[in-house]
C-alpha positions, 0 to 999 in steps of 0.5 A: 141677684134678684129673686125671680117672682113666683107665679100665683099657681106655684105660690099656691102650691108652696103655701099649701105644702107649708100649711099641711106641714105647719110644725116642720122646717121647709126649704124650697130648692131651686127656682121656678125658672120656666112656669108651666114646665118647672117643677117644685122641689122641697126639703122637709126636716125630720119628718115625712111630708104630708102632700096634697093632690095640688102639691103632688101635681107640681112635684112632677113625679119627684120626691120631696127630700126628707133630711134629718136635722143632724145632716142639714149643716153638711147638705151641700157636700151631698148636693150643692143646692140653692135653697130658700127657707120657707118656714121653720128654724134655719140650719147653719149650713156649711159652705161647700169648699171641696173641689171634688163635689162636682166630680162626684156629681158627674159620676153619680148623675150623668150615666143615670140621667142618660139612662133616665132620658132614654127610658122616658120616650113615653113620658109627657113632654113636660116630664121629658123637658125636666129630664133634659134640663137635668141632663144639661146640668151634668153636661155643663159640669163636664164642660167646666172641667174639660174646658170645652163647649159642646154646641147644642140647642140651648136648654132655654130654647128647648123649653120654649119650642118643644112640641110632639113633632120635635121632642124626639130630635131634641132628645136624640141631640142631647143624648148624643152629646151626653154620651160623647161627654161621658166618654171624654170625662171617663178619660179625664177622671182616670188620674183621680179614680181608676181601677180594675172592676167588673160585674154589674149593678142594677139600682132601679128598672132603668139605671144599670150597668150595661158596659157603657159607664165604666167609671161608675162601675169603678166608683161603686166598686170602690165605695163597696170597700167601705163597710156600713149598712148603706154599703151592704144594701148597695152590695145586694144590688150589684155583683162588682169585683174590683182591685188595684183601685188608684184613688187620689188621697184627697178625693178618697177622703171626700168620698168616704166622708160623704158616704159615711154621712149618707150611711147615717142618713140611710140608717135614720130613714130605716129607723123612722120607717120612711121609705122615700125622700132620701137625698141620694141613693134612695133606691136602696130603701126599696128592699 
């Protein structure tokens, strides 16, 4: 596949970020598919990044992912990123061979993205378009599992035509579909993970359980049975009690192995006194 050319202003920000962190291994995540709307995403290995005002502008409010080198080979089990090495020593990254990764991605991302979009009504159009793009990714993942297609304004068209006059209508359209898709997915995923869970969680100001996302409640309740430092931090953000968890054996092995890796990364962040940039569950660093 031919790589998209990078606009000059984005390339300037990429070059500056590399220059500011000359000894670091740095990857770019994803592509600049829609200049003027797309953000820049980076992974930096083994250290907190130095970021200038220019670079920060292109991050669009996001964090640069900081990855310890010991976790880089298995990064695709945490997020299946498309990565391009910008500088430094390439990691020997393992290919993703688990069918469970996209299911975990849906469980972890779709409810969070729904609530993020709902909370972003006062954000800029550019920021809201980035959130809608991310929400669309989760919707597409569910479509792939269910074998259904849910008609909606194409995300490419949204980014071309969004304006202050129509952004609310487009947002409502995507939120309506996302909520339907989530309910269908919850039913579909029951043979893989289910259980009796009740209680609540609040991972940040907008992401919390409000009786709409039962599958994530079951999922977090199940993770809370795995004792480690990351779980202990998670428990301080939730009051979930559960029983009768029924989890597919292969799925359970994948989830627990992934959680163990995330715990090692979490402990590393604490030891390095880095409080942001964790690839998943970075909210738990803010204690």
